[in-house]
All heavy atoms as an XYZ file, in Angstrom:
651
protein
N     -11.581     16.848     -7.021
C     -12.226     16.341     -5.827
C     -11.475     16.844     -4.600
O     -10.255     16.798     -4.551
C     -12.227     14.802     -5.864
C     -12.839     14.180     -4.625
S     -12.813     12.362     -4.603
C     -14.080     12.014     -5.797
N     -12.215     17.304     -3.613
C     -11.582     17.824     -2.402
C     -10.996     16.682     -1.573
O     -11.391     15.515     -1.717
C     -12.599     18.590     -1.562
O     -13.507     17.697     -0.940
N     -10.079     17.039     -0.699
C      -9.489     16.053      0.201
C     -10.577     15.390      1.031
O     -10.606     14.172      1.175
C      -8.447     16.734      1.123
O      -7.406     17.280      0.315
C      -7.865     15.749      2.114
N     -11.488     16.193      1.556
C     -12.562     15.649      2.399
C     -13.397     14.629      1.639
O     -13.670     13.531      2.152
C     -13.443     16.785      2.913
N     -13.784     14.955      0.424
C     -14.595     14.027     -0.364
C     -13.837     12.737     -0.666
O     -14.411     11.645     -0.642
C     -15.058     14.676     -1.668
C     -16.120     15.723     -1.447
O     -16.792     15.747     -0.425
N     -16.265     16.604     -2.418
N     -12.562     12.866     -0.952
C     -11.749     11.696     -1.264
C     -11.611     10.790     -0.031
O     -11.722      9.567     -0.135
C     -10.379     12.148     -1.766
C      -9.565     11.070     -2.430
C      -8.338     11.698     -3.086
C      -7.496     10.690     -3.808
N      -6.338     11.315     -4.472
N     -11.384     11.394      1.133
C     -11.270     10.621      2.373
C     -12.576      9.883      2.638
O     -12.586      8.684      2.957
C     -10.903     11.529      3.576
C     -11.035     10.770      4.893
C      -9.496     12.085      3.426
N     -13.687     10.579      2.511
C     -14.995      9.973      2.764
C     -15.279      8.862      1.755
O     -15.826      7.814      2.113
C     -16.112     11.034      2.769
C     -15.904     12.024      3.930
C     -17.488     10.390      2.846
C     -15.886     11.399      5.311
N     -14.892      9.045      0.507
C     -15.062      7.995     -0.493
C     -14.278      6.739     -0.111
O     -14.793      5.622     -0.200
C     -14.620      8.469     -1.875
C     -15.632      9.369     -2.562
O     -16.781      9.459     -2.082
O     -15.263      9.974     -3.585
N     -13.052      6.926      0.312
C     -12.221      5.789      0.719
C     -12.838      5.114      1.942
O     -12.959      3.889      2.000
C     -10.761      6.235      0.999
C      -9.954      5.109      1.638
C     -10.088      6.719     -0.278
N     -13.256      5.910      2.913
C     -13.886      5.361      4.117
C     -15.148      4.579      3.768
O     -15.359      3.472      4.274
C     -14.210      6.488      5.099
C     -14.973      6.079      6.360
C     -14.199      5.053      7.169
C     -15.276      7.315      7.199
N     -15.975      5.122      2.910
C     -17.214      4.434      2.513
C     -16.905      3.125      1.799
O     -17.575      2.111      2.034
C     -18.055      5.348      1.630
N     -15.890      3.124      0.951
C     -15.516      1.902      0.235
C     -15.013      0.821      1.197
O     -15.420     -0.329      1.108
C     -14.440      2.183     -0.814
C     -14.968      2.939     -2.020
O     -16.198      3.003     -2.203
O     -14.138      3.474     -2.784
N     -14.123      1.206      2.102
C     -13.543      0.230      3.029
C     -14.586     -0.273      4.025
O     -14.675     -1.468      4.295
C     -12.320      0.832      3.768
C     -11.870     -0.069      4.908
C     -11.171      1.069      2.787
N     -15.378      0.631      4.552
C     -16.359      0.244      5.578
C     -17.599     -0.413      4.988
O     -18.361     -1.055      5.711
C     -16.778      1.462      6.397
O     -17.547      2.361      5.604
N     -17.790     -0.220      3.670
C     -18.980     -0.714      2.992
C     -20.251     -0.145      3.624
O     -21.287     -0.814      3.702
C     -19.006     -2.250      2.989
C     -17.807     -2.850      2.289
C     -17.740     -4.366      2.376
O     -18.625     -4.985      2.990
O     -16.777     -4.928      1.828
N     -20.145      1.117      4.059
C     -21.266      1.808      4.712
C     -21.390      3.213      4.113
O     -20.567      4.074      4.396
C     -21.032      1.934      6.221
C     -20.844      0.636      6.954
S     -22.363     -0.207      7.407
C     -23.193      0.967      8.388
N     -22.398      3.425      3.305
C     -22.602      4.750      2.722
C     -23.022      5.784      3.745
O     -22.915      6.984      3.501
C     -23.628      4.687      1.595
C     -23.022      4.184      0.291
O     -21.796      4.341      0.103
O     -23.776      3.637     -0.524
N     -23.489      5.352      4.912
C     -23.921      6.277      5.954
C     -22.808      7.226      6.392
O     -23.086      8.327      6.857
C     -24.460      5.511      7.173
C     -25.751      4.789      6.911
C     -25.590      3.421      6.243
O     -24.440      3.007      5.943
O     -26.613      2.771      6.005
N     -21.556      6.809      6.225
C     -20.451      7.676      6.637
C     -20.400      8.958      5.806
O     -19.808      9.945      6.228
C     -19.081      6.950      6.593
C     -19.067      5.762      7.538
C     -18.713      6.523      5.189
N     -21.043      8.945      4.649
C     -21.087     10.143      3.803
C     -22.016     11.220      4.382
O     -21.780     12.400      4.181
C     -21.574      9.781      2.397
C     -20.677      8.842      1.643
C     -21.266      8.512      0.262
N     -20.602      7.389     -0.362
C     -19.443      7.462     -1.003
N     -18.822      8.602     -1.114
N     -18.919      6.380     -1.548
N     -23.059     10.801      5.074
C     -24.070     11.750      5.552
C     -24.069     11.934      7.064
O     -24.785     12.785      7.568
C     -25.478     11.292      5.117
O     -25.709      9.968      5.608
C     -25.593     11.310      3.597
N     -23.281     11.150      7.759
C     -23.207     11.241      9.222
C     -21.765     11.525      9.647
O     -21.037     10.624     10.065
C     -23.701      9.942      9.865
C     -25.142      9.537      9.562
C     -25.423      8.131     10.068
C     -26.104     10.538     10.170
N     -21.339     12.791      9.570
C     -19.929     13.107      9.822
C     -19.470     12.872     11.256
O     -18.269     12.792     11.506
C     -19.822     14.589      9.448
C     -21.207     15.115      9.591
C     -22.119     13.975      9.227
N     -20.412     12.737     12.183
C     -20.021     12.552     13.581
C     -20.363     11.168     14.126
O     -20.313     10.939     15.339
C     -20.662     13.642     14.443
C     -20.125     15.013     14.075
O     -18.891     15.171     13.978
O     -20.935     15.941     13.865
N     -20.697     10.234     13.226
C     -20.972      8.868     13.675
C     -19.683      8.284     14.252
O     -18.602      8.467     13.694
C     -21.545      7.987     12.537
C     -20.544      7.760     11.421
C     -22.041      6.658     13.088
N     -19.805      7.614     15.382
C     -18.644      7.018     16.048
C     -18.310      5.698     15.348
O     -19.029      4.721     15.476
C     -18.930      6.789     17.530
C     -19.336      8.039     18.303
C     -18.244      9.004     18.540
N     -17.202      8.411     19.360
C     -16.113      9.057     19.737
N     -15.920     10.301     19.364
N     -15.206      8.460     20.464
N     -17.233      5.709     14.582
C     -16.889      4.588     13.715
C     -16.578      3.300     14.470
O     -16.933      2.212     14.011
C     -15.706      4.963     12.820
C     -15.962      6.139     11.877
C     -14.662      6.584     11.214
C     -17.010      5.783     10.842
N     -15.925      3.414     15.620
C     -15.560      2.211     16.374
C     -16.675      1.804     17.334
O     -16.958      0.616     17.482
C     -14.230      2.416     17.113
C     -13.096      2.569     16.137
C     -12.644      3.836     15.762
C     -12.507      1.459     15.548
C     -11.630      3.972     14.825
C     -11.486      1.589     14.615
C     -11.054      2.853     14.262
O     -10.061      2.988     13.335
N     -17.319      2.765     17.943
C     -18.392      2.456     18.894
C     -19.577      1.784     18.205
O     -20.275      0.978     18.813
C     -18.865      3.724     19.603
C     -17.773      4.366     20.454
O     -16.756      3.700     20.726
O     -17.947      5.539     20.840
N     -19.815      2.116     16.939
C     -20.928      1.530     16.195
C     -20.481      0.345     15.325
O     -21.262     -0.165     14.539
C     -21.593      2.588     15.296
O     -20.609      3.129     14.419
C     -22.226      3.694     16.116
N     -19.223     -0.053     15.473
C     -18.650     -1.213     14.775
C     -18.618     -1.052     13.252
O     -18.621     -2.040     12.520
C     -19.375     -2.497     15.167
C     -19.402     -2.715     16.644
N     -18.293     -3.101     17.351
C     -20.393     -2.544     17.552
C     -18.590     -3.180     18.630
N     -19.868     -2.847     18.786
N     -18.563      0.197     12.800
C     -18.348      0.440     11.376
C     -16.910      0.073     11.031
O     -16.637     -0.496      9.982
C     -18.672      1.899     11.010
C     -20.183      2.141     11.161
C     -18.204      2.236      9.601
C     -20.602      3.592     11.039
N     -15.996      0.392     11.950
C     -14.596      0.000     11.793
C     -14.198     -0.909     12.944
O     -14.646     -0.716     14.079
C     -13.677      1.225     11.792
C     -13.715      2.156     10.592
C     -12.723      3.299     10.778
C     -13.440      1.420      9.290
N     -13.349     -1.869     12.630
C     -12.713     -2.703     13.638
C     -11.222     -2.734     13.301
O     -10.775     -1.996     12.415
C     -13.338     -4.099     13.678
C     -13.254     -4.836     12.329
O     -12.454     -4.431     11.452
O     -13.987     -5.826     12.159
N     -10.468     -3.579     13.953
C      -9.022     -3.569     13.725
C      -8.663     -3.952     12.286
O      -7.777     -3.332     11.683
C      -8.305     -4.489     14.720
O      -8.823     -5.804     14.631
N      -9.329     -4.936     11.724
C      -9.036     -5.349     10.347
C      -9.414     -4.250      9.353
O      -8.628     -3.914      8.452
C      -9.767     -6.643      9.996
C      -9.518     -7.179      8.589
C      -8.035     -7.429      8.354
C     -10.315     -8.449      8.352
N     -10.583     -3.663      9.526
C     -11.015     -2.570      8.639
C     -10.089     -1.364      8.786
O      -9.855     -0.631      7.817
C     -12.459     -2.163      8.930
C     -13.477     -3.196      8.529
C     -13.694     -3.195      7.040
C     -14.824     -4.137      6.680
N     -14.961     -4.336      5.268
N      -9.545     -1.148      9.976
C      -8.621     -0.032     10.179
C      -7.355     -0.231      9.360
O      -6.874      0.695      8.708
C      -8.281      0.131     11.669
O      -9.489      0.423     12.386
C      -7.284      1.264     11.887
N      -6.841     -1.449      9.356
C      -5.650     -1.741      8.550
C      -5.967     -1.548      7.069
O      -5.182     -0.937      6.332
C      -5.127     -3.171      8.832
C      -4.014     -3.544      7.857
C      -4.650     -3.280     10.270
N      -7.121     -2.035      6.630
C      -7.533     -1.845      5.241
C      -7.653     -0.357      4.916
O      -7.254      0.084      3.830
C      -8.874     -2.527      4.985
C      -8.822     -4.032      4.999
C     -10.190     -4.663      4.808
O     -11.036     -4.074      4.100
O     -10.428     -5.744      5.381
N      -8.180      0.413      5.856
C      -8.346      1.852      5.649
C      -6.994      2.552      5.550
O      -6.799      3.417      4.690
C      -9.195      2.449      6.765
C      -9.514      3.932      6.665
C     -10.253      4.263      5.369
C     -10.339      4.372      7.873
N      -6.068      2.177      6.404
C      -4.727      2.767      6.346
C      -4.112      2.528      4.967
O      -3.597      3.458      4.334
C      -3.821      2.203      7.466
C      -4.263      2.754      8.824
C      -2.347      2.532      7.204
C      -3.578      2.099     10.015
N      -4.171      1.305      4.502
C      -3.592      0.952      3.189
C      -4.298      1.727      2.075
O      -3.646      2.291      1.181
C      -3.666     -0.573      2.944
C      -3.290     -0.913      1.510
C      -2.771     -1.309      3.930
N      -5.621      1.793      2.128
C      -6.379      2.494      1.086
C      -6.077      3.987      1.084
O      -5.935      4.601      0.015
C      -7.875      2.260      1.284
N      -5.951      4.590      2.264
C      -5.622      6.020      2.335
C      -4.206      6.279      1.837
O      -3.956      7.272      1.147
C      -5.799      6.545      3.764
C      -7.240      6.647      4.250
C      -7.284      6.915      5.758
C      -8.003      7.732      3.499
N      -3.280      5.393      2.180
C      -1.909      5.537      1.688
C      -1.887      5.507      0.160
O      -1.210      6.323     -0.470
C      -1.021      4.425      2.247
C      -0.682      4.570      3.701
C       0.148      3.419      4.240
O       0.060      2.283      3.719
O       0.892      3.660      5.203
N      -2.624      4.595     -0.421
C      -2.658      4.482     -1.880
C      -3.360      5.685     -2.507
O      -2.898      6.211     -3.516
C      -3.362      3.187     -2.282
C      -2.558      1.962     -1.953
C      -3.307      0.666     -2.224
O      -4.507      0.660     -2.444
N      -2.579     -0.445     -2.195
N      -4.444      6.122     -1.916
C      -5.224      7.225     -2.485
C      -4.486      8.557     -2.424
O      -4.626      9.389     -3.321
C      -6.572      7.345     -1.768
N      -3.679      8.748     -1.377
C      -3.033     10.044     -1.179
C      -1.519     10.017     -1.348
O      -0.874     11.062     -1.286
C      -3.377     10.596      0.213
C      -4.817     11.014      0.335
C      -5.766     10.151      0.850
C      -5.232     12.261     -0.102
C      -7.096     10.525      0.953
C      -6.558     12.656     -0.007
C      -7.493     11.780      0.521
N      -0.945      8.847     -1.548
C       0.491      8.759     -1.736
C       1.288      9.157     -0.511
O       2.352      9.760     -0.625
N       0.750      8.845      0.670
C       1.444      9.142      1.922
C       1.612      7.853      2.707
O       0.907      6.874      2.479
C       0.676     10.169      2.787
C       0.578     11.507      2.088
C      -0.695      9.650      3.178
N       2.541      7.875      3.649
C       2.724      6.734      4.527
C       2.075      7.051      5.863
O       2.276      8.130      6.424
C       4.212      6.434      4.727
C       4.456      5.204      5.548
C       5.932      4.863      5.680
O       6.736      5.377      4.887
O       6.262      4.088      6.585
N       1.290      6.114      6.357
C       0.650      6.261      7.662
C       1.118      5.083      8.513
O       0.547      3.990      8.439
C      -0.884      6.259      7.553
C      -1.360      7.350      6.593
C      -1.513      6.420      8.938
C      -2.826      7.271      6.229
N       2.173      5.291      9.303
C       2.675      4.192     10.124
C       1.625      3.767     11.155
O       1.050      4.623     11.839
C       3.900      4.787     10.820
C       4.261      5.995     10.024
C       2.979      6.497      9.433
N       1.354      2.481     11.261
C       0.367      2.018     12.246
C       0.693      2.466     13.670
O      -0.211      2.629     14.480
C       0.427      0.494     12.116
C       0.931      0.253     10.735
C       1.867      1.395     10.444
N       1.967      2.685     13.943
C       2.358      3.131     15.283
C       1.866      4.539     15.589
O       1.779      4.924     16.747
C       3.886      3.085     15.448
O       4.483      3.874     14.406
C       4.400      1.664     15.380
N       1.563      5.310     14.555
C       1.058      6.668     14.752
C      -0.465      6.718     14.823
O      -1.039      7.768     15.092
C       1.535      7.587     13.622
C       3.015      7.872     13.678
C       3.447      8.835     12.586
O       2.599      9.500     11.981
O       4.664      8.898     12.336
N      -1.112      5.600     14.588
C      -2.566      5.547     14.615
C      -3.071      5.768     16.039
O      -2.622      5.133     16.975
C      -3.070      4.192     14.103
C      -4.513      3.942     14.411
C      -5.502      4.556     13.659
C      -4.877      3.127     15.466
C      -6.838      4.341     13.943
C      -6.211      2.903     15.756
C      -7.191      3.514     14.999
N      -3.979      6.731     16.170
C      -4.658      6.965     17.445
C      -6.156      6.879     17.190
O      -6.704      7.667     16.414
C      -4.271      8.320     18.028
C      -2.833      8.365     18.496
C      -2.490      9.672     19.193
O      -3.385     10.292     19.799
O      -1.320     10.061     19.126
N      -6.785      5.940     17.843
C      -8.198      5.656     17.590
C      -9.077      6.898     17.703
O      -9.983      7.093     16.900
C      -8.656      4.582     18.572
C     -10.060      4.125     18.364
C     -10.347      2.972     19.290
N     -11.766      2.772     19.414
C     -12.311      1.653     19.807
N     -11.542      0.631     20.115
N     -13.608      1.536     19.904
N      -8.814      7.755     18.670
C      -9.658      8.938     18.853
C      -9.530      9.909     17.676
O     -10.485     10.578     17.324
C      -9.343      9.644     20.173
C     -10.308     10.749     20.531
C     -11.787     10.328     20.553
O     -12.111      9.185     20.927
O     -12.637     11.171     20.191
N      -8.363      9.971     17.035
C      -8.189     10.832     15.863
C      -8.993     10.336     14.670
O      -9.267     11.094     13.750
C      -6.709     10.910     15.458
C      -5.856     11.728     16.379
C      -4.426     11.789     15.878
O      -3.875     10.787     15.411
N      -3.831     12.954     15.974
N      -9.363      9.075     14.685
C     -10.109      8.456     13.586
C     -11.510      8.052     14.043
O     -12.173      7.253     13.398
C      -9.374      7.218     13.088
C      -8.086      7.495     12.377
C      -7.191      8.487     12.628
C      -7.543      6.758     11.291
N      -6.124      8.403     11.783
C      -6.320      7.344     10.947
C      -7.975      5.645     10.578
C      -5.520      6.871      9.911
C      -7.183      5.167      9.553
C      -5.962      5.780      9.224
N     -11.973      8.607     15.145
C     -13.221      8.164     15.776
C     -14.465      8.448     14.950
O     -15.446      7.721     15.043
C     -13.362      8.790     17.160
N     -14.437      9.501     14.138
C     -15.590      9.876     13.315
C     -15.099     10.230     11.914
O     -13.917     10.541     11.730
C     -16.324     11.105     13.902
O     -15.478     12.251     13.793
C     -16.740     10.892     15.356
N     -15.979     10.232     10.934
C     -15.561     10.668      9.597
C     -14.969     12.085      9.620
O     -13.956     12.347      8.965
C     -16.852     10.613      8.782
C     -17.638      9.521      9.429
C     -17.350      9.684     10.908
N     -15.568     12.983     10.385
C     -15.070     14.364     10.465
C     -13.635     14.402     11.005
O     -12.769     15.106     10.491
C     -15.989     15.195     11.358
C     -15.657     16.669     11.393
C     -16.518     17.467     12.371
N     -17.935     17.186     12.321
C     -18.805     17.804     11.525
N     -18.378     18.722     10.681
N     -20.083     17.493     11.575
N     -13.375     13.625     12.052
C     -12.030     13.594     12.627
C     -11.034     12.952     11.670
O      -9.885     13.390     11.588
C     -12.040     12.845     13.965
C     -12.707     13.620     15.074
C     -12.627     12.882     16.387
C     -13.198     13.720     17.505
N     -12.967     13.104     18.819
N     -11.465     11.945     10.949
C     -10.584     11.301      9.970
C     -10.216     12.271      8.857
O      -9.053     12.349      8.454
C     -11.244     10.048      9.400
C     -10.447      9.281      8.358
C      -9.090      8.842      8.894
C     -11.246      8.082      7.869
N     -11.185     13.037      8.386
C     -10.910     14.056      7.359
C      -9.893     15.055      7.888
O      -8.916     15.396      7.211
C     -12.202     14.752      6.899
C     -11.884     16.013      6.101
C     -13.064     13.801      6.088
N     -10.104     15.538      9.105
C      -9.185     16.508      9.705
C      -7.775     15.928      9.817
O      -6.789     16.596      9.492
C      -9.702     16.918     11.085
O      -8.812     17.794     11.704
N      -7.677     14.691     10.259
C      -6.376     14.021     10.367
C      -5.675     13.968      9.011
O      -4.503     14.310      8.885
C      -6.548     12.602     10.925
C      -5.281     11.788     10.843
C      -4.322     11.879     11.836
C      -5.035     10.956      9.758
C      -3.137     11.147     11.753
C      -3.858     10.225      9.671
C      -2.924     10.322     10.662
O      -1.750      9.607     10.579
N      -6.405     13.549      7.980
C      -5.790     13.420      6.656
C      -5.425     14.780      6.076
O      -4.399     14.910      5.418
C      -6.712     12.658      5.710
C      -6.762     11.163      5.975
S      -5.138     10.345      5.953
C      -4.642     10.616      4.244
N      -6.253     15.792      6.298
C      -5.906     17.134      5.803
C      -4.608     17.609      6.439
O      -3.754     18.184      5.756
C      -7.049     18.110      6.103
C      -8.242     17.891      5.197
C      -9.441     18.749      5.543
O      -9.507     19.311      6.657
O     -10.331     18.861      4.682
N      -4.444     17.369      7.713
C      -3.188     17.738      8.389
C      -2.036     16.891      7.877
O      -0.931     17.389      7.673
C      -3.336     17.578      9.894
C      -4.271     18.569     10.537
C      -4.504     18.294     12.009
O      -3.780     17.529     12.640
N      -5.520     18.924     12.557
N      -2.303     15.620      7.675
C      -1.267     14.682      7.249
C      -0.681     15.049      5.875
O       0.512     14.956      5.655
C      -1.856     13.265      7.198
C      -0.887     12.202      6.886
C      -0.161     11.823      8.116
N       0.914     10.917      7.755
C       1.806     10.515      8.591
N       1.761     10.907      9.833
N       2.758      9.723      8.217
N      -1.550     15.474      4.969
C      -1.074     15.778      3.630
C      -0.852     17.274      3.421
O      -0.450     17.695      2.343
C      -1.994     15.211      2.537
C      -3.385     15.827      2.615
C      -2.062     13.703      2.617
C      -4.299     15.409      1.499
N      -1.169     18.060      4.442
C      -0.902     19.494      4.370
C      -1.832     20.288      3.493
O      -1.466     21.333      2.971
N      -3.046     19.774      3.290
C      -4.065     20.498      2.518
C      -5.337     20.591      3.327
O      -5.584     19.772      4.193
C      -4.390     19.739      1.215
C      -3.358     19.894      0.149
C      -3.870     19.324     -1.135
N      -3.367     17.958     -1.259
C      -3.927     17.030     -1.992
N      -5.031     17.257     -2.639
N      -3.413     15.826     -2.086
N      -6.151     21.568      2.983
C      -7.451     21.649      3.654
C      -8.538     21.838      2.653
O      -8.306     21.915      1.479
C      -7.460     22.780      4.668
O      -7.120     23.997      4.041
């Protein structure tokens, strides 16, 4: 499974919204797919799925604003594309 697919799977599970699979540019916070609690859940789920640490202090909302941006962030974070 590619990094992108894995990130999207985790996002879909945490957000409980399958639309994130087909709408790569949907604004996750503006459309209330993610909120602060879901963001914390997402951080924990991504850490577990990829075996990396994502300090909440490094979280920048704009980097996680859309599924596409979240995939890009995680690919950079784990050093794979």
